[in-house]
ZADO-1210 file (C-alpha; in nm, 4 decimals, padded with zeros to 6 digits):
<atoms>
<atom x="-00.0828" y="-07.4246" z="-06.4564" code="MET" pos="1"/>
<atom x="-00.0716" y="-07.3263" z="-06.1140" code="LEU" pos="2"/>
<atom x="00.1606" y="-07.4204" z="-05.8198" code="LEU" pos="3"/>
<atom x="00.0145" y="-07.4113" z="-05.4827" code="ARG" pos="4"/>
<atom x="00.1425" y="-07.5361" z="-05.1039" code="PRO" pos="5"/>
<atom x="00.0539" y="-07.8828" z="-04.9852" code="VAL" pos="6"/>
<atom x="-00.1588" y="-07.8339" z="-04.6997" code="ARG" pos="7"/>
<atom x="-00.1227" y="-08.0486" z="-04.3728" code="ASP" pos="8"/>
<atom x="-00.4543" y="-08.2582" z="-04.4382" code="THR" pos="9"/>
<atom x="-00.4944" y="-08.6057" z="-04.4816" code="GLU" pos="10"/>
<atom x="-00.6717" y="-08.5009" z="-04.8210" code="GLU" pos="11"/>
<atom x="-00.3695" y="-08.3334" z="-04.9685" code="ASP" pos="12"/>
<atom x="-00.1101" y="-08.6174" z="-04.8216" code="ALA" pos="13"/>
<atom x="-00.3515" y="-08.8694" z="-05.0219" code="GLU" pos="14"/>
<atom x="-00.3530" y="-08.6559" z="-05.3428" code="THR" pos="15"/>
<atom x="00.0315" y="-08.6190" z="-05.3386" code="VAL" pos="16"/>
<atom x="00.0756" y="-09.0148" z="-05.2264" code="ARG" pos="17"/>
<atom x="-00.1616" y="-09.1041" z="-05.5399" code="LYS" pos="18"/>
<atom x="00.0549" y="-08.8983" z="-05.7976" code="LEU" pos="19"/>
<atom x="00.3564" y="-09.0490" z="-05.6474" code="ALA" pos="20"/>
<atom x="00.1864" y="-09.4199" z="-05.7121" code="GLU" pos="21"/>
<atom x="00.0631" y="-09.3408" z="-06.0492" code="ALA" pos="22"/>
<atom x="00.4103" y="-09.1426" z="-06.1416" code="ALA" pos="23"/>
<atom x="00.6337" y="-09.4245" z="-05.9990" code="PHE" pos="24"/>
<atom x="00.4263" y="-09.7103" z="-06.1446" code="GLY" pos="25"/>
<atom x="00.4706" y="-09.5653" z="-06.5425" code="ALA" pos="26"/>
<atom x="00.8524" y="-09.5119" z="-06.4190" code="SER" pos="27"/>
<atom x="00.8758" y="-09.8664" z="-06.3469" code="HIS" pos="28"/>
<atom x="00.6751" y="-09.9947" z="-06.6824" code="ALA" pos="29"/>
<atom x="00.8816" y="-09.8346" z="-06.9048" code="LEU" pos="30"/>
<atom x="01.1657" y="-10.0347" z="-06.7604" code="LYS" pos="31"/>
<atom x="00.9524" y="-10.3595" z="-06.8543" code="GLY" pos="32"/>
<atom x="00.8966" y="-10.4131" z="-06.4802" code="GLU" pos="33"/>
<atom x="00.5671" y="-10.6084" z="-06.3794" code="ALA" pos="34"/>
<atom x="00.3267" y="-10.3766" z="-06.2116" code="PRO" pos="35"/>
<atom x="00.2795" y="-10.3745" z="-05.8471" code="SER" pos="36"/>
<atom x="-00.0575" y="-10.4798" z="-05.6853" code="GLY" pos="37"/>
<atom x="-00.2917" y="-10.2445" z="-05.4752" code="PRO" pos="38"/>
<atom x="-00.0601" y="-10.0983" z="-05.1905" code="VAL" pos="39"/>
<atom x="-00.1713" y="-10.2246" z="-04.8318" code="PRO" pos="40"/>
<atom x="-00.3383" y="-09.9672" z="-04.6401" code="ALA" pos="41"/>
<atom x="-00.0917" y="-09.9849" z="-04.3427" code="GLU" pos="42"/>
<atom x="00.1827" y="-09.8484" z="-04.6483" code="ARG" pos="43"/>
<atom x="-00.0377" y="-09.5927" z="-04.7588" code="ALA" pos="44"/>
<atom x="-00.1189" y="-09.4394" z="-04.4446" code="ALA" pos="45"/>
<atom x="00.2538" y="-09.4458" z="-04.3822" code="ARG" pos="46"/>
<atom x="00.3067" y="-09.2496" z="-04.7180" code="SER" pos="47"/>
<atom x="00.0707" y="-08.9956" z="-04.6231" code="ARG" pos="48"/>
<atom x="00.2088" y="-08.9658" z="-04.2479" code="GLU" pos="49"/>
<atom x="00.5543" y="-08.8969" z="-04.4295" code="LYS" pos="50"/>
<atom x="00.4172" y="-08.6422" z="-04.6732" code="ILE" pos="51"/>
<atom x="00.2723" y="-08.4637" z="-04.3676" code="ARG" pos="52"/>
<atom x="00.5834" y="-08.4705" z="-04.1644" code="HIS" pos="53"/>
<atom x="00.7361" y="-08.2664" z="-04.4492" code="LEU" pos="54"/>
<atom x="00.4899" y="-08.0813" z="-04.4960" code="THR" pos="55"/>
<atom x="00.4368" y="-07.9243" z="-04.1766" code="ARG" pos="56"/>
<atom x="00.8152" y="-07.8993" z="-04.1124" code="HIS" pos="57"/>
<atom x="00.8593" y="-07.7675" z="-04.4437" code="ASP" pos="58"/>
<atom x="00.5726" y="-07.5739" z="-04.5082" code="PRO" pos="59"/>
<atom x="00.7213" y="-07.3756" z="-04.8217" code="ALA" pos="60"/>
<atom x="00.9231" y="-07.6392" z="-04.9694" code="GLY" pos="61"/>
<atom x="00.6071" y="-07.8596" z="-05.0212" code="SER" pos="62"/>
<atom x="00.4263" y="-07.7596" z="-05.3381" code="TRP" pos="63"/>
<atom x="00.1208" y="-07.9426" z="-05.5987" code="ILE" pos="64"/>
<atom x="00.0832" y="-07.8488" z="-05.9296" code="ALA" pos="65"/>
<atom x="-00.3083" y="-07.8104" z="-06.0474" code="GLU" pos="66"/>
<atom x="-00.4269" y="-07.7663" z="-06.4411" code="ASP" pos="67"/>
<atom x="-00.7147" y="-07.5440" z="-06.5234" code="GLY" pos="68"/>
<atom x="-00.9118" y="-07.7597" z="-06.4171" code="SER" pos="69"/>
<atom x="-00.7847" y="-07.7950" z="-06.0642" code="GLY" pos="70"/>
<atom x="-00.6647" y="-08.1187" z="-06.1110" code="GLN" pos="71"/>
<atom x="-00.3385" y="-08.2057" z="-05.9396" code="ALA" pos="72"/>
<atom x="-00.0706" y="-08.3312" z="-06.2171" code="VAL" pos="73"/>
<atom x="00.2124" y="-08.2801" z="-06.0068" code="GLY" pos="74"/>
<atom x="00.4068" y="-08.2390" z="-05.6405" code="ALA" pos="75"/>
<atom x="00.7027" y="-08.1976" z="-05.4891" code="ALA" pos="76"/>
<atom x="00.8714" y="-08.2151" z="-05.1264" code="GLN" pos="77"/>
<atom x="01.1637" y="-08.0670" z="-04.9976" code="SER" pos="78"/>
<atom x="01.3367" y="-07.9886" z="-04.6700" code="SER" pos="79"/>
<atom x="01.6142" y="-07.7972" z="-04.5098" code="LEU" pos="80"/>
<atom x="01.7764" y="-07.8951" z="-04.2388" code="ARG" pos="81"/>
<atom x="02.0883" y="-07.6438" z="-04.0859" code="GLU" pos="82"/>
<atom x="02.1752" y="-07.5661" z="-04.4015" code="GLY" pos="83"/>
<atom x="02.1365" y="-07.8710" z="-04.6522" code="THR" pos="84"/>
<atom x="01.8519" y="-07.8740" z="-04.8662" code="TRP" pos="85"/>
<atom x="01.7061" y="-08.2065" z="-04.9874" code="GLY" pos="86"/>
<atom x="01.4436" y="-08.3112" z="-05.2499" code="LEU" pos="87"/>
<atom x="01.2201" y="-08.5667" z="-05.1034" code="GLY" pos="88"/>
<atom x="00.9902" y="-08.6077" z="-05.3742" code="LEU" pos="89"/>
<atom x="00.9697" y="-08.5110" z="-05.7213" code="LEU" pos="90"/>
<atom x="00.6545" y="-08.6369" z="-05.9499" code="VAL" pos="91"/>
<atom x="00.4094" y="-08.5468" z="-06.2134" code="VAL" pos="92"/>
<atom x="00.1252" y="-08.7194" z="-06.3423" code="ALA" pos="93"/>
<atom x="00.1910" y="-08.9484" z="-06.6379" code="PRO" pos="94"/>
<atom x="-00.0245" y="-08.8002" z="-06.8649" code="GLY" pos="95"/>
<atom x="00.1418" y="-08.4501" z="-06.7852" code="ALA" pos="96"/>
<atom x="00.4852" y="-08.5232" z="-06.8224" code="GLN" pos="97"/>
<atom x="00.6592" y="-08.3440" z="-07.0920" code="GLY" pos="98"/>
<atom x="00.4931" y="-08.0106" z="-07.0249" code="LYS" pos="99"/>
<atom x="00.7295" y="-07.9009" z="-06.7610" code="GLY" pos="100"/>
<atom x="00.5289" y="-07.9362" z="-06.4755" code="VAL" pos="101"/>
<atom x="00.8011" y="-08.0909" z="-06.3382" code="GLY" pos="102"/>
<atom x="01.0830" y="-07.8221" z="-06.3598" code="ARG" pos="103"/>
<atom x="00.7876" y="-07.5674" z="-06.2387" code="ALA" pos="104"/>
<atom x="00.7991" y="-07.7685" z="-05.9185" code="LEU" pos="105"/>
<atom x="01.1699" y="-07.8162" z="-05.8681" code="LEU" pos="106"/>
<atom x="01.2185" y="-07.4475" z="-05.9277" code="GLN" pos="107"/>
<atom x="01.0092" y="-07.3791" z="-05.6686" code="ARG" pos="108"/>
<atom x="01.1266" y="-07.6246" z="-05.4206" code="THR" pos="109"/>
<atom x="01.5392" y="-07.4592" z="-05.4894" code="LEU" pos="110"/>
<atom x="01.3880" y="-07.1355" z="-05.4548" code="GLU" pos="111"/>
<atom x="01.2699" y="-07.2997" z="-05.0965" code="TYR" pos="112"/>
<atom x="01.6641" y="-07.4087" z="-05.0724" code="GLY" pos="113"/>
<atom x="01.8228" y="-07.1058" z="-05.2372" code="ARG" pos="114"/>
<atom x="01.9994" y="-07.0080" z="-04.9145" code="GLY" pos="115"/>
<atom x="02.1829" y="-07.3498" z="-04.8793" code="CYS" pos="116"/>
<atom x="02.5124" y="-07.4302" z="-04.9786" code="LEU" pos="117"/>
<atom x="02.4342" y="-07.7858" z="-04.9870" code="ARG" pos="118"/>
<atom x="02.1885" y="-07.9839" z="-05.1846" code="GLY" pos="119"/>
<atom x="02.1309" y="-08.3487" z="-05.2098" code="ILE" pos="120"/>
<atom x="01.8674" y="-08.5913" z="-05.4379" code="ILE" pos="121"/>
<atom x="01.8186" y="-08.9519" z="-05.4594" code="CYS" pos="122"/>
<atom x="01.7181" y="-08.9425" z="-05.8548" code="CYS" pos="123"/>
<atom x="01.4298" y="-09.1708" z="-05.9795" code="SER" pos="124"/>
<atom x="01.4742" y="-09.4018" z="-06.2719" code="ARG" pos="125"/>
<atom x="01.2639" y="-09.1724" z="-06.4870" code="HIS" pos="126"/>
<atom x="01.4482" y="-09.1598" z="-06.8002" code="PRO" pos="127"/>
<atom x="01.4028" y="-08.7309" z="-06.7562" code="ALA" pos="128"/>
<atom x="01.4913" y="-08.6824" z="-06.4063" code="ALA" pos="129"/>
<atom x="01.8829" y="-08.7205" z="-06.4416" code="ALA" pos="130"/>
<atom x="01.8631" y="-08.4772" z="-06.7326" code="ARG" pos="131"/>
<atom x="01.6470" y="-08.2063" z="-06.5152" code="VAL" pos="132"/>
<atom x="01.8951" y="-08.2604" z="-06.2095" code="TYR" pos="133"/>
<atom x="02.2012" y="-08.2358" z="-06.4145" code="ARG" pos="134"/>
<atom x="02.0736" y="-07.8937" z="-06.6046" code="GLN" pos="135"/>
<atom x="01.9788" y="-07.7243" z="-06.2322" code="ALA" pos="136"/>
<atom x="02.3561" y="-07.7532" z="-06.1419" code="GLY" pos="137"/>
<atom x="02.3827" y="-08.1294" z="-05.9543" code="PHE" pos="138"/>
<atom x="02.6468" y="-08.3852" z="-06.0036" code="ALA" pos="139"/>
<atom x="02.5255" y="-08.6966" z="-06.0488" code="LEU" pos="140"/>
<atom x="02.6951" y="-08.9853" z="-05.9025" code="HIS" pos="141"/>
<atom x="02.5815" y="-09.3662" z="-06.0281" code="PRO" pos="142"/>
<atom x="02.4562" y="-09.5820" z="-05.7548" code="THR" pos="143"/>
<atom x="02.4109" y="-09.9953" z="-05.6839" code="ILE" pos="144"/>
<atom x="02.1366" y="-10.1198" z="-05.5775" code="ARG" pos="145"/>
<atom x="02.1688" y="-10.4653" z="-05.3550" code="MET" pos="146"/>
<atom x="01.9137" y="-10.6967" z="-05.2962" code="ARG" pos="147"/>
<atom x="01.8499" y="-11.0441" z="-05.1894" code="GLY" pos="148"/>
<atom x="01.8558" y="-11.3266" z="-04.8975" code="VAL" pos="149"/>
<atom x="02.1156" y="-11.2680" z="-04.6541" code="VAL" pos="150"/>
<atom x="02.3693" y="-11.5626" z="-04.6471" code="ASP" pos="151"/>
<atom x="02.4372" y="-11.5363" z="-04.2609" code="ARG" pos="152"/>
<atom x="02.7250" y="-11.8033" z="-04.2750" code="ASP" pos="153"/>
<atom x="02.9125" y="-11.6093" z="-04.5161" code="ARG" pos="154"/>
<atom x="02.8377" y="-11.2595" z="-04.3474" code="LEU" pos="155"/>
<atom x="02.9705" y="-11.3882" z="-04.0097" code="GLY" pos="156"/>
<atom x="02.9843" y="-11.1702" z="-03.6878" code="THR" pos="157"/>
<atom x="02.9562" y="-10.8480" z="-03.5797" code="VAL" pos="158"/>
<atom x="03.3111" y="-10.7297" z="-03.5076" code="ASP" pos="159"/>
<atom x="03.1805" y="-10.5029" z="-03.2039" code="GLY" pos="160"/>
<atom x="02.8772" y="-10.4120" z="-03.0180" code="PRO" pos="161"/>
<atom x="02.6217" y="-10.2663" z="-03.2142" code="ALA" pos="162"/>
<atom x="02.3053" y="-10.1911" z="-02.9840" code="VAL" pos="163"/>
<atom x="01.9177" y="-10.1099" z="-03.0436" code="GLU" pos="164"/>
<atom x="01.8724" y="-09.7073" z="-03.0576" code="GLY" pos="165"/>
<atom x="01.6188" y="-09.5060" z="-02.9101" code="THR" pos="166"/>
<atom x="01.5202" y="-09.1650" z="-02.8747" code="PRO" pos="167"/>
<atom x="01.7516" y="-09.0822" z="-02.6259" code="ARG" pos="168"/>
<atom x="02.0423" y="-09.1620" z="-02.8866" code="ASP" pos="169"/>
<atom x="01.8997" y="-08.7871" z="-03.1212" code="GLN" pos="170"/>
<atom x="02.1676" y="-08.6205" z="-03.0035" code="ASP" pos="171"/>
<atom x="02.4266" y="-08.8573" z="-03.1134" code="LEU" pos="172"/>
<atom x="02.2663" y="-08.9068" z="-03.4741" code="LEU" pos="173"/>
<atom x="02.2653" y="-08.5680" z="-03.5474" code="ASP" pos="174"/>
<atom x="02.6247" y="-08.5507" z="-03.4567" code="SER" pos="175"/>
<atom x="02.7468" y="-08.8147" z="-03.7264" code="VAL" pos="176"/>
<atom x="02.4774" y="-08.5844" z="-03.9532" code="ASP" pos="177"/>
<atom x="02.6689" y="-08.2630" z="-03.9111" code="ARG" pos="178"/>
<atom x="03.0033" y="-08.4101" z="-03.9862" code="ARG" pos="179"/>
<atom x="02.8827" y="-08.6471" z="-04.2722" code="LEU" pos="180"/>
<atom x="02.6342" y="-08.4153" z="-04.4349" code="ARG" pos="181"/>
<atom x="02.6819" y="-08.0764" z="-04.2974" code="GLY" pos="182"/>
<atom x="02.3308" y="-08.0861" z="-04.1360" code="GLY" pos="183"/>
<atom x="02.1612" y="-08.2513" z="-03.9143" code="ALA" pos="184"/>
<atom x="01.8433" y="-08.4658" z="-03.9876" code="HIS" pos="185"/>
<atom x="01.6688" y="-08.3359" z="-03.6603" code="GLY" pos="186"/>
<atom x="01.2897" y="-08.3740" z="-03.6207" code="PRO" pos="187"/>
<atom x="01.3048" y="-08.6372" z="-03.9522" code="ASP" pos="188"/>
<atom x="01.4669" y="-08.8816" z="-03.6744" code="HIS" pos="189"/>
<atom x="01.1424" y="-08.9290" z="-03.5211" code="ALA" pos="190"/>
<atom x="00.9669" y="-09.0456" z="-03.8176" code="TYR" pos="191"/>
<atom x="01.2216" y="-09.2756" z="-03.8972" code="LEU" pos="192"/>
<atom x="01.2387" y="-09.4372" z="-03.5400" code="MET" pos="193"/>
<atom x="00.8285" y="-09.4632" z="-03.5588" code="ARG" pos="194"/>
<atom x="00.8731" y="-09.6690" z="-03.8588" code="HIS" pos="195"/>
<atom x="01.2479" y="-09.8627" z="-03.8987" code="ASN" pos="196"/>
<atom x="01.4469" y="-10.0445" z="-03.6308" code="ARG" pos="197"/>
<atom x="01.7351" y="-09.7926" z="-03.5397" code="LEU" pos="198"/>
<atom x="02.1108" y="-09.9546" z="-03.4935" code="VAL" pos="199"/>
<atom x="02.3620" y="-09.7639" z="-03.3270" code="VAL" pos="200"/>
<atom x="02.7475" y="-09.8245" z="-03.2465" code="ALA" pos="201"/>
<atom x="02.9129" y="-09.5798" z="-03.0175" code="ASP" pos="202"/>
<atom x="03.3014" y="-09.6162" z="-02.8945" code="ASP" pos="203"/>
<atom x="03.5970" y="-09.4501" z="-02.8155" code="LEU" pos="204"/>
<atom x="03.6813" y="-09.5012" z="-03.2448" code="ALA" pos="205"/>
<atom x="03.3178" y="-09.2778" z="-03.3417" code="GLY" pos="206"/>
<atom x="02.9738" y="-09.3533" z="-03.4158" code="SER" pos="207"/>
<atom x="02.7435" y="-09.4635" z="-03.6493" code="GLY" pos="208"/>
<atom x="02.3581" y="-09.5492" z="-03.7254" code="TYR" pos="209"/>
<atom x="02.1666" y="-09.7503" z="-03.9668" code="CYS" pos="210"/>
<atom x="01.7637" y="-09.7865" z="-03.9901" code="TYR" pos="211"/>
<atom x="01.5961" y="-10.0777" z="-04.1959" code="ILE" pos="212"/>
<atom x="01.2381" y="-10.0983" z="-04.1972" code="ASN" pos="213"/>
<atom x="01.0553" y="-10.3982" z="-04.1569" code="ALA" pos="214"/>
<atom x="01.0363" y="-10.5054" z="-04.5453" code="ASP" pos="215"/>
<atom x="01.4178" y="-10.5376" z="-04.5102" code="GLY" pos="216"/>
<atom x="01.5180" y="-10.2269" z="-04.6739" code="LYS" pos="217"/>
<atom x="01.8202" y="-09.9956" z="-04.5589" code="VAL" pos="218"/>
<atom x="01.6279" y="-09.6467" z="-04.5037" code="ALA" pos="219"/>
<atom x="01.9589" y="-09.4386" z="-04.4084" code="LEU" pos="220"/>
<atom x="02.2810" y="-09.5207" z="-04.2614" code="LEU" pos="221"/>
<atom x="02.5716" y="-09.2998" z="-04.1581" code="ALA" pos="222"/>
<atom x="02.8609" y="-09.3311" z="-03.9652" code="ALA" pos="223"/>
<atom x="03.2466" y="-09.1526" z="-03.8427" code="THR" pos="224"/>
<atom x="03.4419" y="-09.4282" z="-04.0174" code="SER" pos="225"/>
<atom x="03.3938" y="-09.7285" z="-04.2584" code="ARG" pos="226"/>
<atom x="03.4503" y="-09.9745" z="-03.9754" code="ARG" pos="227"/>
<atom x="03.1664" y="-09.8661" z="-03.8036" code="LEU" pos="228"/>
<atom x="02.9581" y="-09.7842" z="-04.0761" code="ALA" pos="229"/>
<atom x="02.9871" y="-10.1771" z="-04.1730" code="SER" pos="230"/>
<atom x="02.9276" y="-10.2978" z="-03.8007" code="ARG" pos="231"/>
<atom x="02.6292" y="-10.1224" z="-03.8279" code="VAL" pos="232"/>
<atom x="02.5402" y="-10.2409" z="-04.1444" code="LEU" pos="233"/>
<atom x="02.6190" y="-10.6085" z="-04.0872" code="ARG" pos="234"/>
<atom x="02.3948" y="-10.5960" z="-03.7400" code="ALA" pos="235"/>
<atom x="02.0947" y="-10.4460" z="-03.9033" code="ALA" pos="236"/>
<atom x="02.1293" y="-10.7205" z="-04.2062" code="LEU" pos="237"/>
<atom x="02.1550" y="-11.0065" z="-03.8983" code="LEU" pos="238"/>
<atom x="01.8798" y="-10.8662" z="-03.7040" code="GLY" pos="239"/>
<atom x="01.6397" y="-10.9054" z="-03.9886" code="GLY" pos="240"/>
<atom x="01.3999" y="-11.2160" z="-04.0418" code="GLU" pos="241"/>
<atom x="01.5803" y="-11.4978" z="-04.1402" code="GLU" pos="242"/>
<atom x="01.5228" y="-11.6212" z="-04.5054" code="GLY" pos="243"/>
<atom x="01.3377" y="-11.2620" z="-04.5433" code="GLY" pos="244"/>
<atom x="01.4833" y="-11.0158" z="-04.8356" code="VAL" pos="245"/>
<atom x="01.6924" y="-10.7217" z="-04.7675" code="VAL" pos="246"/>
<atom x="01.7299" y="-10.4176" z="-05.0015" code="GLU" pos="247"/>
<atom x="02.0049" y="-10.1608" z="-05.0032" code="VAL" pos="248"/>
<atom x="01.9902" y="-09.9008" z="-05.2293" code="HIS" pos="249"/>
<atom x="02.1634" y="-09.5761" z="-05.3422" code="ASP" pos="250"/>
<atom x="02.4671" y="-09.6838" z="-05.2625" code="VAL" pos="251"/>
<atom x="02.7504" y="-09.4639" z="-05.4724" code="THR" pos="252"/>
<atom x="03.1210" y="-09.5430" z="-05.5765" code="ALA" pos="253"/>
<atom x="03.2342" y="-09.3869" z="-05.2529" code="GLU" pos="254"/>
<atom x="03.0856" y="-09.6960" z="-05.0531" code="GLN" pos="255"/>
<atom x="03.2907" y="-09.9911" z="-05.1101" code="GLN" pos="256"/>
<atom x="03.2935" y="-10.0944" z="-04.7548" code="TRP" pos="257"/>
<atom x="02.8972" y="-10.1042" z="-04.8305" code="ALA" pos="258"/>
<atom x="02.9538" y="-10.3425" z="-05.1222" code="VAL" pos="259"/>
<atom x="03.1621" y="-10.5499" z="-04.9547" code="ASP" pos="260"/>
<atom x="02.9069" y="-10.6391" z="-04.7114" code="VAL" pos="261"/>
<atom x="02.6747" y="-10.7049" z="-04.9288" code="GLY" pos="262"/>
<atom x="02.8673" y="-10.9545" z="-05.1363" code="LEU" pos="263"/>
<atom x="02.9816" y="-11.1260" z="-04.7885" code="ALA" pos="264"/>
<atom x="02.5956" y="-11.1629" z="-04.7507" code="ALA" pos="265"/>
<atom x="02.5323" y="-11.2946" z="-05.0638" code="GLY" pos="266"/>
<atom x="02.3336" y="-10.9884" z="-05.2171" code="LEU" pos="267"/>
<atom x="02.3395" y="-10.8983" z="-05.5817" code="GLU" pos="268"/>
<atom x="02.4852" y="-10.6063" z="-05.7289" code="LEU" pos="269"/>
<atom x="02.3064" y="-10.3936" z="-05.9832" code="ARG" pos="270"/>
<atom x="02.3645" y="-10.0853" z="-06.1472" code="SER" pos="271"/>
<atom x="02.0723" y="-09.7953" z="-06.1086" code="GLU" pos="272"/>
<atom x="01.9691" y="-09.4455" z="-06.0808" code="GLY" pos="273"/>
<atom x="02.1920" y="-09.1493" z="-05.9310" code="PHE" pos="274"/>
<atom x="02.2658" y="-08.9573" z="-05.6369" code="VAL" pos="275"/>
<atom x="02.2799" y="-08.6189" z="-05.7119" code="CYS" pos="276"/>
<atom x="02.4863" y="-08.3440" z="-05.5281" code="PHE" pos="277"/>
<atom x="02.5306" y="-07.9965" z="-05.5283" code="ARG" pos="278"/>
<atom x="02.7800" y="-07.7999" z="-05.3175" code="GLY" pos="279"/>
<atom x="02.9309" y="-08.1087" z="-05.1470" code="MET" pos="280"/>
<atom x="03.1202" y="-08.4244" z="-05.2212" code="ARG" pos="281"/>
<atom x="02.9251" y="-08.7555" z="-05.1564" code="PRO" pos="282"/>
<atom x="02.9395" y="-08.7582" z="-04.7841" code="PRO" pos="283"/>
<atom x="03.1061" y="-09.1289" z="-04.6426" code="ALA" pos="284"/>
<atom x="03.0363" y="-09.3372" z="-04.5062" code="PRO" pos="285"/>
<atom x="02.6950" y="-09.2805" z="-04.5996" code="TYR" pos="286"/>
<atom x="02.3494" y="-09.4659" z="-04.7393" code="ILE" pos="287"/>
<atom x="02.0747" y="-09.1750" z="-04.7892" code="PRO" pos="288"/>
<atom x="01.7370" y="-09.1774" z="-04.7458" code="SER" pos="289"/>
<atom x="01.5109" y="-09.1682" z="-05.0490" code="GLY" pos="290"/>
<atom x="01.2496" y="-08.9018" z="-04.8655" code="ALA" pos="291"/>
<atom x="01.5263" y="-08.7304" z="-04.5760" code="PHE" pos="292"/>
<atom x="01.8414" y="-08.7866" z="-04.7745" code="LEU" pos="293"/>
</atoms>
């Protein structure tokens, strides 16, 4: 097996995307879930852009594993932001699982972040993932997934100003990041703003923000208080298309404020997966991004 850096090309981005599609599809099948249909071209392009974004900003944190014939059998991408390391992707082709590919890729990404005091991973639903991350020294925090159509009458109104964010809010967002996770997301905010609606709250009591995409999935949320976190989450849920399905993933036990908002909105809750931390407590109020953490 050979590990090589991911190149900042459409070809490598598509290779990593297809590996992720196959690996996640196999993971869903293990849980008895129906296979998803073909990936729309727009979503595939967005995935390639995300892969290239991480490759461009963290070239030493992005790796592809190839077998003896040169066939790609796994990929991993990690980021380093102001002393906070995050694993944005770790996938292994179904036929290559259980052969040490994932461990080798994880080790290479951990070497990239070896000088970091803090680490975050959003664990996939594959049965082996939690074991590998725990053995690497990460604490596993079970998470809740919330999903459903927002009951606007039950959710009520937002308790204060929450406005649409713009690139001019970058310093505010980074400041909130540093307070909660020890490091700003920095360049990741540019990608997130291109592909998500951004809701920002900023007043004398503190600041908060929430990204939510066109499919109704919360992509990242951070705030300096539970009240502001609840405000931006409510505003994000109410700002979506009426009757559309919304999703909030990776809600740890520390985020009871988010559970309360989800219950008020009429969302269904279920236990699913883990968020893994090393060298830090779970940030709160905070809902991580799977790729940018």
